[in-house]
LOFIFI-471116 format. One record per atom (N, C-alpha, C, O, CB): residue in three letters; x, y, z. Coordinates in steps of 0.001 Angstrom, whole numbers, padded with zeros to 6 digits, always signed. Glycine has a CB too. Layout:
<recs>
alaXYZ ...
</recs>
This chain:
<recs>
ile+060941+151926+080747 ile+062007+152907+080610 ile+062481+152984+079168 ile+062975+154028+078744 ile+063175+152565+081536 ser+062346+151914+078409 ser+062809+151948+077018 ser+061991+152934+076193 ser+062540+153606+075321 ser+062732+150549+076393 asp+060674+153033+076453 asp+059857+154022+075741 asp+060273+155438+076113 asp+060336+156317+075254 asp+058366+153813+076050 leu+060556+155656+077389 leu+061001+156969+077843 leu+062330+157328+077198 leu+062522+158456+076744 leu+061124+157001+079373 lys+063239+156375+077160 lys+064539+156649+076542 lys+064377+156922+075054 lys+065039+157810+074518 lys+065504+155470+076764 gln+063506+156173+074374 gln+063296+156414+072949 gln+062696+157796+072717 gln+063094+158493+071784 gln+062388+155333+072350 ser+061744+158198+073552 ser+061172+159551+073451 ser+062245+160597+073662 ser+062282+161610+072964 ser+060040+159746+074474 trp+063124+160349+074632 trp+064219+161270+074911 trp+065142+161372+073706 trp+065532+162471+073314 trp+065006+160819+076151 leu+065495+160228+073114 leu+066370+160230+071938 leu+065708+160937+070753 leu+066359+161707+070047 leu+066741+158792+071548 asp+064425+160679+070538 asp+063696+161325+069441 asp+063655+162842+069625 asp+063918+163599+068690 asp+062266+160768+069347 glu+063324+163269+070833 glu+063248+164711+071112 glu+064627+165356+071036 glu+064767+166482+070559 glu+062628+164960+072499 gln+065633+164645+071504 gln+066996+165168+071443 gln+067409+165363+069982 gln+068033+166369+069642 gln+067986+164213+072170 ala+067070+164420+069131 ala+067410+164508+067709 ala+066698+165686+067035 ala+067243+166318+066130 ala+067047+163197+066996 arg+065478+165969+067488 arg+064709+167085+066921 arg+065040+168419+067589 arg+064593+169474+067140 arg+063218+166807+067050 gly+065816+168362+068651 gly+066149+169588+069382 gly+064989+170101+070220 gly+064931+171289+070535 gly+066585+170662+068416 gly+064058+169211+070587 gly+062864+169632+071318 gly+062779+169113+072732 gly+061680+168875+073233 gly+061662+169204+070587 leu+063899+168933+073387 leu+063880+168380+074741 leu+063158+169251+075756 leu+062761+168754+076810 leu+065274+168154+075203 ala+062979+170511+075476 ala+062345+171404+076445 ala+060899+171005+076720 ala+060414+171185+077837 ala+062399+172842+075948 met+060199+170465+075715 met+058789+170126+075899 met+058598+168790+076615 met+057637+168634+077368 met+058089+170088+074555 leu+059472+167844+076401 leu+059317+166524+076996 leu+059356+166557+078521 leu+058479+165964+079150 leu+060394+165605+076483 pro+060332+167222+079147 pro+060328+167256+080613 pro+059059+167896+081187 pro+058579+167461+082234 pro+061548+168012+081111 asn+058514+168906+080533 asn+057297+169546+081028 asn+056139+168549+081050 asn+055378+168509+082017 asn+056937+170768+080157 ala+056001+167756+080011 ala+054937+166755+079972 ala+055131+165719+081076 ala+054155+165248+081661 ala+054894+166067+078597 leu+056368+165363+081364 leu+056655+164339+082363 leu+056624+164862+083788 leu+056416+164088+084722 leu+057990+163733+082091 thr+056824+166145+083969 thr+056798+166700+085322 thr+055436+167265+085695 thr+055146+167436+086879 thr+057844+167777+085457 ser+054598+167555+084714 ser+053315+168185+085025 ser+052144+167208+085098 ser+051090+167574+085617 ser+053014+169229+084003 cys+052286+165992+084604 cys+051172+165031+084650 cys+050881+164644+086105 cys+051752+164731+086970 cys+051501+163758+083802 asp+049650+164220+086353 asp+049250+163880+087717 asp+049972+162657+088268 asp+050319+162613+089448 asp+047769+163645+087766 leu+050197+161671+087415 leu+050866+160448+087834 leu+051822+160012+086740 leu+051436+159896+085577 leu+049843+159328+088152 leu+053061+159773+087111 leu+054068+159287+086173 leu+054435+157860+086567 leu+054756+157589+087725 leu+055334+160214+086161 val+054384+156949+085594 val+054755+155554+085829 val+056014+155268+085023 val+056039+155439+083804 val+053591+154570+085438 ile+057052+154832+085716 ile+058316+154456+085068 ile+058582+152996+085402 ile+058722+152634+086571 ile+059515+155379+085536 asp+058651+152167+084380 asp+058880+150739+084559 asp+060334+150409+084257 asp+060896+150893+083274 asp+057937+149915+083659 asp+060933+149594+085094 asp+062301+149101+084909 asp+063364+150196+084943 asp+064283+150186+084124 asp+062395+148370+083606 ile+063253+151128+085867 ile+064286+152156+085968 ile+065611+151497+086331 ile+065663+150579+087149 ile+063899+153238+087019 gly+066656+151974+085720 gly+067991+151433+085945 gly+068430+150460+084874 gly+069599+150078+084829 gly+068046+150762+087271 gln+067512+150050+084008 gln+067862+149101+082946 gln+068691+149753+081856 gln+069570+149121+081271 gln+066606+148498+082341 ser+068414+151000+081587 ser+069080+151704+080490 ser+069780+152919+081066 ser+069129+153868+081503 ser+068066+152118+079370 ala+071086+152894+081068 ala+071814+153966+081740 ala+072891+154561+080837 ala+073665+153848+080198 ala+072443+153449+083031 ser+072912+155870+080809 ser+074014+156640+080245 ser+074049+157920+081068 ser+073041+158294+081667 ser+073831+156927+078673 glu+075159+158574+081108 glu+075269+159780+081936 glu+074239+160832+081529 glu+073587+161426+082387 glu+076682+160367+081836 ala+074093+161062+080234 ala+073146+162077+079760 ala+071707+161688+080090 ala+070920+162528+080526 ala+073298+162284+078245 phe+071362+160416+079884 phe+070002+159967+080187 phe+069743+160008+081683 phe+068639+160355+082105 phe+069767+158549+079650 asn+070734+159661+082493 asn+070571+159732+083945 asn+070349+161169+084414 asn+069587+161397+085354 asn+071795+159139+084644 glu+070989+162120+083787 glu+070743+163528+084118 glu+069313+163917+083771 glu+068668+164655+084515 glu+071737+164444+083376 phe+068823+163427+082654 phe+067442+163667+082239 phe+066464+163058+083249 phe+065502+163709+083657 phe+067192+163083+080830 ile+066713+161810+083650 ile+065867+161140+084642 ile+065905+161900+085966 ile+064872+162081+086611 ile+066322+159674+084850 tyr+067091+162344+086371 tyr+067210+163106+087617 tyr+066358+164372+087550 tyr+065648+164690+088505 tyr+068687+163468+087894 met+066421+165087+086448 met+065661+166323+086298 met+064164+166057+086493 met+063477+166821+087171 met+065922+166951+084911 ile+063675+164993+085907 ile+062247+164668+086016 ile+061889+164242+087435 ile+060941+164764+088022 ile+061871+163555+085025 ile+062644+163298+087984 ile+062330+162768+089311 ile+062516+163824+090385 ile+061700+163912+091302 ile+063199+161555+089620 asn+063559+164621+090297 asn+063773+165668+091283 asn+062645+166692+091260 asn+062174+167120+092314 asn+065107+166355+091038 asn+062211+167085+090072 asn+061111+168041+089960 asn+059841+167468+090580 asn+059159+168149+091347 asn+060866+168415+088486 arg+059525+166232+090253 arg+058311+165614+090793 arg+058421+165439+092312 arg+057452+165670+093035 arg+058052+164249+090116 trp+059593+165032+092790 trp+059819+164856+094225 trp+059663+166188+094962 trp+059007+166255+096001 trp+061222+164263+094482 ala+060265+167240+094420 ala+060211+168561+095058 ala+058785+169128+095085 ala+058437+169909+095971 ala+061142+169534+094325 asn+057977+168731+094118 asn+056607+169233+094024 asn+055563+168216+094495 asn+054368+168376+094246 asn+056312+169634+092599 asn+056032+167177+095176 asn+055142+166145+095719 asn+054182+165576+094680 asn+053002+165368+094963 asn+054351+166710+096871 lys+054693+165327+093479 lys+053888+164745+092412 lys+054024+163219+092474 lys+055103+162693+092747 lys+054326+165295+091009 ala+052934+162530+092222 ala+052888+161074+092348 ala+053687+160370+091251 ala+053694+160777+090089 ala+051446+160599+092317 met+054363+159290+091672 met+055105+158439+090743 met+054933+156989+091179 met+054849+156685+092368 met+056622+158835+090694 ile+054882+156118+090206 ile+055002+154684+090443 ile+056217+154252+089644 ile+056272+154436+088428 ile+053686+153880+090023 val+057183+153682+090330 val+058440+153308+089687 val+058740+151854+090028 val+058678+151448+091189 val+059611+154245+090138 thr+059065+151079+089002 thr+059463+149695+089242 thr+060928+149523+088882 thr+061451+150197+087995 thr+058583+148713+088431 thr+061578+148611+089584 thr+062972+148288+089307 thr+063277+146902+089853 thr+062618+146432+090780 thr+063926+149346+089922 asn+064255+146268+089288 asn+064738+144991+089799 asn+065972+145177+090670 asn+066595+144201+091087 asn+065048+144042+088647 phe+066327+146437+090946 phe+067571+146731+091644 phe+067325+147178+093074 phe+066306+147797+093382 phe+068349+147794+090901 ser+068274+146855+093939 ser+068246+147345+095317 ser+068640+148821+095311 ser+069031+149373+094282 ser+069205+146509+096240 tyr+068528+149442+096477 tyr+068941+150841+096603 tyr+070389+151026+096156 tyr+070691+151926+095371 tyr+068771+151321+098050 asp+071284+150170+096658 asp+072709+150294+096326 asp+072960+150107+094832 asp+073728+150856+094228 asp+073526+149272+097119 glu+072313+149112+094243 glu+072486+148871+092808 glu+071936+150035+091982 glu+072554+150461+091007 glu+071791+147563+092400 leu+070777+150539+092382 leu+070176+151650+091652 leu+071029+152908+091778 leu+071139+153683+090828 leu+068756+151920+092162 ser+071631+153110+092947 ser+072515+154265+093144 ser+073666+154260+092151 ser+074065+155307+091642 ser+073062+154280+094569 val+074189+153085+091883 val+075294+152961+090933 val+074801+153194+089507 val+075475+153851+088714 val+075958+151574+091051 arg+073639+152662+089186 arg+073132+152712+087810 arg+072573+154077+087414 arg+072817+154537+086299 arg+072063+151669+087628 val+071820+154742+088314 val+071184+156018+087952 val+071639+157188+088807 val+071263+158332+088549 val+069695+155889+088057 gly+072440+156911+089813 gly+072961+157977+090664 gly+072310+158010+092033 gly+071141+157662+092199 gly+072777+159302+089993 glu+073088+158434+092994 glu+072639+158507+094389 glu+071437+159431+094555 glu+070521+159115+095315 glu+073779+158982+095282 ala+071424+160565+093860 ala+070335+161532+094015 ala+068995+160952+093566 ala+067978+161149+094231 ala+070641+162801+093223 val+068992+160244+092452 val+067749+159625+091964 val+067302+158533+092936 val+066138+158488+093332 val+067945+159033+090533 ala+068219+157665+093313 ala+067874+156567+094220 ala+067345+157098+095547 ala+066366+156566+096071 ala+069094+155670+094463 ser+067964+158124+096097 ser+067518+158642+097392 ser+066118+159234+097310 ser+065351+159132+098267 ser+068493+159695+097904 arg+065776+159844+096197 arg+064428+160391+096034 arg+063393+159281+095843 arg+062266+159390+096325 arg+064387+161354+094843 leu+063774+158224+095146 leu+062842+157124+094931 leu+062612+156312+096201 leu+061523+155774+096404 leu+063353+156220+093827 phe+063627+156219+097056 phe+063512+155450+098291 phe+063212+156356+099484 phe+063365+155935+100631 phe+064796+154660+098542 asp+062797+157565+099233 asp+062494+158553+100271 asp+061405+158051+101207 asp+060527+157296+100789 asp+062069+159879+099638 arg+061453+158455+102450 arg+060481+158020+103440 arg+059071+158509+103150 arg+058115+157986+103723 arg+060899+158485+104793 arg+058915+159505+102271 arg+057572+159990+101928 arg+056815+158986+101072 arg+055587+159025+100995 arg+057661+161328+101196 gly+057542+158100+100438 gly+056911+157158+099519 gly+056614+155828+100181 gly+056932+155601+101349 gly+057790+156940+098311 leu+056002+154968+099412 leu+055681+153623+099859 leu+056511+152657+099037 leu+056419+152635+097810 leu+054154+153320+099725 leu+057304+151875+099701 leu+058138+150886+099036 leu+057473+149520+099183 leu+057209+149058+100293 leu+059586+150877+099626 val+057210+148891+098056 val+056598+147574+098064 val+057573+146608+097396 val+057874+146737+096209 val+055206+147582+097336 glu+058052+145661+098151 glu+058963+144651+097593 glu+058165+143426+097215 glu+057396+142892+098015 glu+060088+144278+098601 leu+058358+142988+095978 leu+057691+141789+095489 leu+058738+140708+095280 leu+059782+140953+094675 leu+056907+142073+094171 gly+058465+139546+095767 gly+059397+138441+095624 gly+058965+137505+094514 gly+057935+137705+093871 gly+059522+137680+096930 gly+059765+136491+094307 gly+059419+135490+093312 gly+060317+135571+092102 gly+061097+136509+091941 gly+057985+135641+092894 gly+060193+134589+091274 gly+061013+134516+090076 gly+060437+135346+088938 gly+059326+135870+089013 gly+061164+133080+089638 asp+061222+135440+087904 asp+060820+136166+086695 asp+059829+135292+085931 asp+060175+134189+085509 asp+062066+136530+085797 leu+058617+135768+085752 leu+057590+134999+085058 leu+057790+135004+083551 leu+057176+134208+082839 leu+056220+135543+085392 arg+058647+135896+083058 arg+058904+135974+081622 arg+059944+134966+081171 arg+060080+134695+079978 arg+059352+137366+081248 ala+060673+134414+082118 ala+061778+133500+081763 ala+061258+132127+081390 ala+062044+131237+081065 ala+062773+133376+082923 
</recs>
């Protein structure tokens, strides 16, 4: 998610945000790692726009997070969380400790 946020910040600074969402909504598969780690209202609106578009168009996504549904709802919003935890998708819970620690 940090790369996505940096791309968003770079495009926002250049005034070119219109092209970034198209690239993220039109690709065959979008992978977002650690969603919910970086949150701001403006960035969450950007994430919602991408995820909602992909969800509405049945486009594939792989999304990882360390947060439960309730925690993610608080961090990125109920609309994003509900689309990510939608019954159309496959939820895989992985247990265990953090291997990076």
